[in-house]
C-alpha positions in Angstrom: 34.3 -25.7 -18.7 30.8 -24.4 -18.5 29.7 -21.0 -19.0 28.3 -19.1 -16.1 24.7 -18.1 -16.4 23.8 -14.3 -17.8 22.5 -13.1 -14.4 20.5 -10.0 -13.2 23.2 -8.7 -11.7 25.4 -8.8 -14.8 22.7 -7.2 -17.0 22.6 -4.5 -14.3 26.3 -3.9 -14.6 26.0 -3.7 -18.2 23.4 -1.0 -17.9 25.4 1.6 -15.4 28.4 1.3 -18.1 25.9 1.7 -20.8 24.8 4.9 -19.1 28.5 5.9 -18.7 28.8 5.8 -22.6 30.4 2.4 -22.9 29.7 1.4 -26.7 29.8 -2.4 -26.3 27.5 -2.4 -23.2 25.2 -0.5 -24.9 25.0 -2.7 -28.2 24.3 -5.9 -25.9 21.7 -4.1 -23.7 20.2 -2.8 -27.2 20.5 -6.5 -28.2 19.1 -8.1 -24.8 16.0 -5.4 -24.8 15.4 -6.3 -28.3 14.8 -9.8 -27.6 13.0 -9.7 -24.3 9.2 -10.3 -24.4 7.0 -7.3 -25.5 10.2 -5.7 -26.0 10.0 -4.4 -22.3 13.3 -2.4 -21.1 14.4 -3.8 -17.5 16.5 -1.4 -16.1 18.1 -2.5 -12.2 18.6 0.8 -9.9 20.3 0.5 -6.4 17.9 2.5 -4.6 14.8 4.3 -5.3 13.6 7.7 -3.4 10.5 8.0 -1.0 9.8 11.8 -1.2 11.6 14.9 -2.9 15.0 15.4 -2.4 18.1 17.6 -4.2 19.1 15.8 -6.8 23.2 16.0 -5.7 25.2 14.6 -3.1 25.9 11.2 -1.7 23.4 11.6 1.2 20.5 9.2 1.8 17.9 11.9 2.4 14.5 10.7 1.1 16.5 7.5 0.0 14.8 4.2 1.8 17.8 4.3 4.1 20.1 4.0 1.4 23.5 6.0 1.0 24.6 5.7 -2.3 28.2 5.8 -4.0 28.9 8.1 -6.7 27.9 6.2 -10.0 25.1 4.1 -8.4 21.8 4.3 -10.6 19.0 5.6 -8.6 15.2 5.5 -9.6 14.0 8.9 -8.3 10.3 8.9 -8.5 8.6 11.1 -5.7 9.8 14.8 -6.4 7.6 17.4 -5.9 7.9 18.5 -9.5 7.2 15.3 -11.3 8.9 16.5 -14.6 12.5 15.3 -12.6 11.6 11.9 -11.6 13.4 9.4 -14.0 16.5 7.2 -13.5 19.8 9.1 -12.5 23.5 8.3 -11.7 24.4 9.8 -8.3 27.3 11.7 -7.7 29.2 13.8 -4.9 27.9 16.7 -6.8 24.7 17.3 -9.2 23.4 14.1 -10.5 22.9 13.6 -13.9 20.1 11.6 -15.7 21.0 8.1 -17.5 21.7 7.9 -21.0 20.9 4.6 -23.2 23.3 3.7 -26.2 21.9 6.4 -28.8 22.9 9.3 -25.7 19.0 9.8 -25.0 17.6 9.9 -21.3 16.7 6.2 -20.6 12.8 7.2 -19.9 10.5 5.8 -21.8 6.4 4.6 -21.4 6.3 0.7 -20.4 10.0 0.8 -19.1 10.5 -1.9 -16.1 12.9 -0.4 -12.9 13.8 -3.1 -10.3 15.0 -1.5 -7.0 17.6 -4.0 -5.2 17.8 -2.2 -1.9 16.3 0.0 0.7 14.5 -0.2 4.3 10.9 -0.4 2.2 11.3 -0.8 -1.5 14.1 -3.6 -1.6 13.1 -6.0 -4.3 10.3 -4.2 -6.0 9.6 -3.6 -9.5 8.2 -0.3 -11.3 6.8 0.9 -14.3 6.8 4.2 -16.1 3.3 4.6 -16.8 3.4 8.5 -18.5 1.9 8.2 -22.0 4.6 10.9 -23.2 8.3 11.3 -21.6 9.6 14.4 -23.0 11.9 15.6 -20.5 11.5 18.9 -18.7 7.8 19.1 -20.3 5.9 16.4 -19.4 5.2 14.7 -16.0 7.2 11.3 -15.4 5.1 8.6 -13.0 6.4 5.5 -11.9 3.5 3.0 -10.4 4.8 -0.3 -8.3 4.2 -3.4 -10.2 2.2 -6.1 -7.9 4.3 -9.2 -8.8 7.6 -8.1 -7.9 6.8 -6.0 -4.9 5.1 -9.3 -3.4 8.3 -11.1 -2.9 9.1 -8.4 -0.2 5.5 -8.9 1.5 4.6 -5.3 0.8 3.1 -3.4 -2.1 2.2 0.2 -2.4 -0.9 1.2 -4.8 0.1 0.0 -8.2 -1.5 -0.4 -11.9 -2.1 -4.0 -13.0 -3.4 -4.2 -16.7 -4.2 -0.2 -16.2 -6.8 -0.2 -18.0 -8.5 -3.0 -16.0 -7.8 -2.5 -12.7 -5.7 -1.2 -9.6 -4.2 -3.0 -6.6 -3.1 -2.2 -3.2 -2.0 -4.9 -0.9 -0.1 -4.5 2.4 1.5 -7.5 4.4 3.2 -5.1 7.4 6.6 -6.9 7.0 8.5 -4.1 9.1 10.0 -4.8 12.6 8.7 -2.4 15.4 9.0 1.0 15.2 9.4 0.8 11.6 8.1 3.5 9.2 4.4 3.2 7.8 4.8 3.4 3.7 2.6 5.8 2.1 -0.4 6.2 2.0 -0.6 4.7 5.1 -1.2 6.3 8.3 -2.1 6.2 12.1 -4.0 8.5 14.2 -4.1 7.5 18.0 -6.2 9.3 21.1 -4.7 9.4 24.2 -2.5 6.2 25.0 -3.8 4.2 22.3 -1.0 2.9 20.2 -0.5 1.7 17.1 2.9 -0.2 15.6 4.4 -3.1 14.0 5.0 -6.6 16.1 8.7 -7.1 15.7 8.1 -10.9 16.7 5.5 -11.6 14.6 6.1 -14.0 11.3 5.1 -12.0 7.9 4.1 -9.0 9.6 1.3 -7.8 11.8 0.2 -4.2 12.6 -1.3 -3.9 16.0 -3.8 -1.2 17.7 -4.1 -1.3 20.8 -5.4 0.1 24.3 -3.5 0.4 27.4 -4.6 -0.1 31.1 -5.6 3.1 32.2 -8.8 4.9 33.1 -9.3 7.2 30.1 -11.1 7.0 26.5 -8.7 5.6 24.1 -8.6 4.8 20.0 -6.2 3.8 17.3 -6.7 3.6 13.7 -5.0 2.6 10.8 -6.4 4.4 7.4 -4.8 5.9 3.9 -4.8 9.3 6.3 -8.0 10.6 4.4 -6.3 10.3 1.1 -9.4 9.0 -0.4 -8.2 7.1 -3.8 -11.0 4.1 -3.9 -13.8 4.6 -6.4 -16.8 2.4 -5.3 -18.6 2.8 -8.2 -15.4 0.3 -10.0 -16.4 -2.6 -8.5 -14.2 -2.5 -5.4 -13.3 -5.5 -3.4 -11.9 -5.2 0.1 -10.1 -8.4 1.6 -8.3 -8.5 5.4 -7.1 -11.0 7.5 -7.9 -9.7 11.3 -8.1 -10.9 15.2 -9.1 -9.4 18.0 -7.1 -10.1 21.5 -9.6 -9.3 24.1 -8.7 -10.4 27.7 -11.9 -12.2 29.1 -12.6 -13.2 25.4 -15.4 -10.3 25.7 -14.9 -6.6 25.2 -16.9 -4.4 27.4 -20.1 -2.2 26.6 -17.8 0.9 26.1 -16.1 -0.6 23.1 -16.5 -1.4 19.4 -14.4 -1.5 16.4 -14.7 -1.6 12.5 -12.9 -3.1 9.8 -13.7 -2.1 6.4 -13.9 0.9 4.0 -15.1 4.5 4.6 -14.6 8.2 3.7 -13.0 10.7 6.1 -12.5 9.5 9.3 -9.6 12.2 10.2 -9.5 11.1 14.3 -9.4 7.6 15.3 -11.8 8.7 18.6 -14.1 10.4 15.9 -17.9 8.9 15.9 -18.5 6.4 13.6 -21.8 6.5 13.4 -21.5 10.2 12.2 -19.3 8.7 9.2 -21.6 9.4 5.9 -20.3 6.9 3.7 -18.8 3.4 4.6 -19.1 -0.2 4.3 -17.7 -2.3 7.1 -17.9 -5.3 9.7 -18.3 -3.8 13.2 -18.2 -5.1 16.9 -19.7 -3.1 19.8 -20.6 -3.9 23.3 -20.5 -6.5 25.6 -20.9 -9.4 22.8 -18.9 -11.6 20.3 -21.0 -10.7 17.5 -20.1 -9.7 14.2 -22.2 -7.0 12.5 -22.4 -5.7 8.9 -23.1 -2.0 7.9 -23.4 0.5 4.9 -24.1 4.2 4.4 -24.4 5.8 1.1 -25.9 8.7 2.2 -29.5 7.8 1.4 -29.8 4.8 2.5 -28.0 3.9 6.0 -27.9 0.2 7.1 -27.0 -0.2 11.1 -26.1 -3.0 13.0 -27.0 -6.0 10.9 -26.2 -9.5 12.4 -24.1 -11.7 10.8 -24.9 -14.7 13.1 -21.5 -14.8 13.3 -19.0 -14.7 16.3 -15.6 -14.1 16.8 -13.4 -16.1 18.7 -10.9 -14.1 21.0 -7.2 -14.3 19.4 -8.1 -16.0 16.6 -7.5 -14.9 13.0 -10.6 -14.4 10.4 -10.9 -13.2 7.1 -13.3 -10.6 6.3 -14.1 -9.6 2.5 -16.1 -7.2 1.0 -17.4 -7.1 -2.6 -19.1 -4.1 -3.7 -18.9 -5.3 -7.4 -23.1 -4.9 -6.9 -23.6 -1.6 -5.1 -27.5 -2.4 -4.8 -26.5 -5.9 -3.0 -22.4 -5.6 -1.1 -21.7 -9.3 -0.2 -19.9 -9.6 3.1 -17.8 -13.2 3.8 -15.9 -14.3 6.8 -13.6 -16.7 6.3 -14.9 -17.8 3.3 -18.5 -18.1 3.8 -20.8 -15.5 2.3 -22.9 -13.5 4.8 -26.9 -14.1 4.2 -27.7 -10.6 4.3 -26.3 -7.9 1.7 -26.2 -4.3 2.1 -27.7 -1.5 -0.3 -25.1 1.4 -0.8 -26.1 2.2 -4.7 -26.0 6.3 -4.0 -22.3 5.7 -4.2 -20.6 7.3 -6.9 -16.9 8.0 -8.2 -17.5 10.9 -6.7 -17.9 9.5 -3.1 -14.2 8.5 -3.0 -13.4 5.7 -0.3 -10.1 4.8 2.1 -9.6 1.4 4.2 -10.2 1.8 8.2 -9.2 -0.4 11.1 -10.5 1.2 14.1 -10.5 0.3 17.8 -12.2 2.6 20.0 -13.0 2.4 23.9 -14.3 5.1 25.9 -13.4 4.1 29.3 -12.4 1.3 31.5 -8.8 -0.2 31.9 -8.7 -3.2 29.5 -5.6 -3.8 27.3 -7.3 -5.0 24.1 -5.9 -5.1 20.6 -7.3 -5.4 17.1 -4.5 -6.5 15.0 -4.1 -6.9 10.8 -2.3 -9.5 9.1 -2.7 -8.1 5.9 -5.2 -6.4 3.7 -5.7 -5.8 0.1 -8.4 -3.6 -2.3 -8.8 -4.4 -5.5 -10.7 -1.7 -7.9 -11.5 -1.8 -11.6 -10.9 0.8 -13.9 -13.7 2.3 -16.6 
């Protein structure tokens, strides 16, 4: 009879036993780790925390919808005091840190942690990016790894080749009324709305106005958490579509897709944002415009000569590798005009923005986002 293959579940069980003092399991794990490419440790846990929680009890508080059982391994990654992050063993009383075969806390720079369950973090992989991990002294940081997270369609801010670049990607895989993952945040004005579409394959986020005579708006940003450095070669890309009954918006409507500095309220004037680089549509036409403002040079209403097609997906891309000549592309075709935002520096951080505004009227119009991603280089 052939010998069954050694699975990830088998490895998880061995690590669980080793964490509790099983010497044979610890020996097997040490042998496994030694033979892994790059000598990187892989630890499997049941769930990961999404916020600060008391490290005791078998409740699902800030545990991504998972109710742990005593003995489950949990990645604690979001404590208010990051010194308390790490891999813990859940218990009805106080949780304890998992131990390796030498009796040391399972906590080393570069170690990998795979998360099995959770509403938003299932099947994701995390790396301990802290250079020093002295328990009780050093801050412990875990960054999400892109390759594993793509399997679930959602990627939080992650470090890939940390010295080279940073990546954020989102594919909106949740059903309607799901919770936006950090740092994403929506803001709506009056009866505007923003939510996942439950019947959209792959995930779609919809920003919409409703059929009432009032000013409305809806936007999706990082909630003014500005973490994108324009001086490090930002590249922004998104797949979006506009769903406008009658195909053409009214004269009092506008939308933007791109990068911006602070824009707290969805109804705030877009022209008042000092730092931005984005695609824009406005008024009773189908024109796709490009704009940029770095506090010195303000470029408005540059026509791409491309018109959007109602209810049709398009991929919009902004390449800020050269701030003196930012390149905009629509469905893979570069716009002839470039925009100069050379005055943007590392002290002027940005965030993604998807915003739809309507001053009046009764239209039911939508700006929908299928996915977006931002890549940032590192000095």
